[in-house]
N, C-alpha and C positions, 0 to 999 in steps of 0.2 A: 183219491189223494192228490191233492195239489201239490206239484212240488216245481222247485228251480233246480237244475242241473246247474253245476259249476266245475270245468273241467279245461283241459288246454293241451297237453301232448297225447300221442298215440296211447300212451297208459290208460288214458281216460275212455277212449272210444269205444271199447267193448262193453263199459258201464253203460254209457248212453244208449246204444243199442238194446244192451239187455233191459234197461227200465222202460224203454219204449214198448219191446215186445211183451213185457210183463203187464202192459197196460195202463199204467201212472199216467196221471195227467202231467205230462211237463209243457208248463206254461212259457217258458223262457229258457234258454240256455245262455250262462254268462263264460265268457271265455278271455285270453288275453288279447289285446290288440294285435293286428296284422305286424309283422316285422320283417327285416332281412333274415334269411335264413338258407340254408343249403350251400352248395360248391358255387354258385353265383349270386350269393348272398342279395338276391330277389326278395322284395316284400312279397309275403305270401300269408295266408290265412293259417290260423292254427290247423289241427288235424281235427280237433273236436268242432271247429266252426265248420269243416269241409264237411263233417257226417251230418252235424245239425241242418246244415241247408240241403242236404240230400234228402234227410227225412223230413224237411218241410216246415221246421222248427223256428221261431223266432229268435235272434242272437243279438246279445248285447255284449260289446267291448270295451269296459273301462278302463282307463289307464289307472285309475284308483280308485278302489272301493269306498275308501273312506271319504271319498267327496260326497256330501249330502244330498246332491243332486240324484246320485246313484242310488243312495238307501230309500229316498223319496218313490223313484221310479220302481224298485223291486218292491217296495211297500204297499203300492198300487195293486200289484199282481196279487196279493193275499196269499203267499205260499203257505201252505200248511206245514211243509217241510223243506229245508235246503239240503242238496245232496252233493259233495264237495268231492272231487277225484284228481288230485295233481294239477289244482287249480294256479297254483303260484303266486298266490298273494293272500295277506292275512285277512280274516274277515273283522272290520271293526265290531265292538259290543255293540253298539246300534243294530246291525245285522244279525248278529249272536242271537240276540233277545226278541227278534222278529217272529220268525214262524212259531207257531205253538206248540209244535212238536219236534223242535228243535234243527239243530244242524249237525248232521250225520257225515263222516267223512270214511274213506277207503284210503288205509295206509301199508304199502308193501313190506311190513315187516311184523315179527311178534312183538309189539310195543309191551312194556316200556323200551325194549333194546331198539337201537338204530332208528332214532327220532330223526328229523332233518330231511335233507335233499338228495340223500345219496344210499337209500337203506339195500338196495340190491347190491352195489356195488362194494360196499364195506361188508357185507355178510360174505361175500365170496373171497374176499382179500383177508378177512380173517379166518379163513379156513372152515368156516360154519360148517355144519352138515345138514342142518334144516333152517328154513326161514316159513315165511307163510305171509297172510294177509290179514289187518286188524281192522273190523269196524269200530268206530267211536264217536262218540257225541264231541262236537267241537268246543273248546273254549278260549280263553285270548291267549293261551301258551302255544308253544311249537310241539304240536301232537303231544299235548299232555290232558286230553280230555278223558273222560270216564270211557270204560271198554264196555263194549254190548256184546262182540263176541270176536273169536280167532279162527282162523283154520291154518294148520299146518303142514308144509310139505317138505320132502328132503331137498338137499342140494346135492345133486349128483356130480361125480367128477368132471364129467366132460360138460357140465352146464357153464357156458360164460354168461356175462350180464343181459345179451341180448336173448338168448334161450329161456333163462331165469323170468326176464322181463315180462316176456309174451305169457308164459304159464301163469305169471301172480296177476297179469291184467285180467284173464279169463277168469281165475279165482275169485278175483277182486269183483267182477260184475255179478258173478252167481252170489256173492255173500251180500253185496248191496243190495241186490233185488230179495234175496230171504230178510235182511235187515229191516227195509221198507215196509215189508209185509207185518213183520213184528212190531214195527212202531205202529201202523195203521190200525193194529188190532189191540194197541196195549199192552203186549208182551216183551216188549224188550227190556232186557236186564241193563243194569249199571254196576260197572266193577271199577271203582277208583284204583290208578295206577300206583306201583309201587315205585315213587321217584326215585328211591335211593338205588335201586336196579337200572335207571336210565342210562343208556348210551347215546351220542349225538353225533351225526354226520354232518360232513359238509359239503357245500356245492361245489361240483367238481370243476376246474380249468382245464384249459387244453394242456398243459405242462404237467398235470397230475402224474401222468402216467410214465414219466421219466423213469428208467428202472436205475436201481441202486445195484451195482453187481456186489457190493458187499452185504447184502442181504442173503440170507438161506435161500437155496434153490427152490424150496417150496412157496417161498414167501414169494419169488419173482413169479413162480408159476400161476399161484394166484393172482398176482397183478395182471399177468396176460389175460387171464379168464374174467378180471372183474373188469376191466378197462375195454372188453370187446363188446359192441363196435365203438364205443366212445367213450373216453377221449383215444382209447388207444393207449397199450404199453409201448414206449418206443425207447431206444438208443441211440447214440451217436456213433458216427463213423466218417472221420474227415469232415467233419462239421456238416456232415449229411444226416436228416434225421430218417431213421429206419424201425417202422413198426414191426413189434413181433406179434404175429398174429395166431400162431398155435405152438405151442411149446409144451415140455415133458420135465418134471423134476425128476434128477437121480441123485440118489444119496451120498454116493461114493465120493469122498474128498480127494483134489487134485493139490498136487505142488504148483499154484500158479496164480499170476495176479488174476483178480476178481475182473471179470470183463474180457479176458484173453481166451481166444478159441482154442482149446486143447485137442481136438480131433475133427475130421471131416469124413463122413463116411456117407451109405447112399440114406441111411436114417435122417442125417441131418448134420447141424454144426453142434458141437458140444462146447458150452462156453463154460468157464470157471464162475463159482459164485464165492461168497463168504461161507457158506458150506454146503457142500454138493456140486453138481452141476446141472446146467439146464441143457437139454437137447431142444434145438430150435429146429422146427419142421418147416415152417410158413412164415415167409415176411414179406414186407411191403416197404420198398424204398420210397422217400420223399418225390412225388410228382411221376410214380411209375405205378405198375399194376403189381397186384399180389403175386405171389410165386413161391413154388417150392425151395428149399435150401439150395438143393442141386443146382439149380438155374442163377441162384444170388451167387453162388461159388462161381460159376463162368463167367458171368456178367461183371463181377467186380472184383475178381481175382483175390479174394481173400486166402488165406494161408492160417497155420497154426501159429505164426506169429503177429498174425492182427488182433489188437485188441478193440474192443466196443468201450466207449465212456459214458 
């Protein structure tokens, strides 16, 4: 079965590799243009482009898929199906209607929950105990198409977004191969989503991780997990950004201003929240290395009078 693969970030790389290893005929890979990224903001190819070139696959990088030129180019390749994994652009109707077997997408949530750009982070932030991946047919909406199948996985207490991302990327790759085989054999099912149950997530910004100390300690602990590794949960100390890398919620409330350090021990820094306290064990001050809380206390001379904002 001739297919075009569309994807951009690391999440999509296992799916591309799995499709190739399964023996499908990938006639082209479509990914986002090279853009500045990373600490030095140097122009770099997308992870999918790097893997596609390594596999010897032709690559296209349209700025806008809605440009008729790209639709014509893709049409000439005569794909039977288009497989999409975290591509980053909406497919125009002319492209959705092009492959006779449809356009299939892998989304890292149990749709209709957590549609949109940050489903992994939002599931952790909400304290969800399970999530999964969904194989679906694309339509003109945002993650609104008919569901083919889903696979569920638990969210463990120690999972952060990076750990869960990698697990779902592998799970999604396996599900994509299974789904493509079903499509090829004509056995793929279609189940309309219940749109009344839908929730929508937003694209994350660098400042999304700022901690509100008036929230409960469990909410703040979830925020630390949800925004690791990016954009990072952070607080401010004397106009300096401090990333909180690892922390544990404690239910016991204290009489203290939210954000104030209430105790310092070998275990870490205990900070008052709106409800309960947060035990911080690892931090990373801006322009510095990550460190255990004990090193932070020595280097930054914090006391039980110190208050994060």
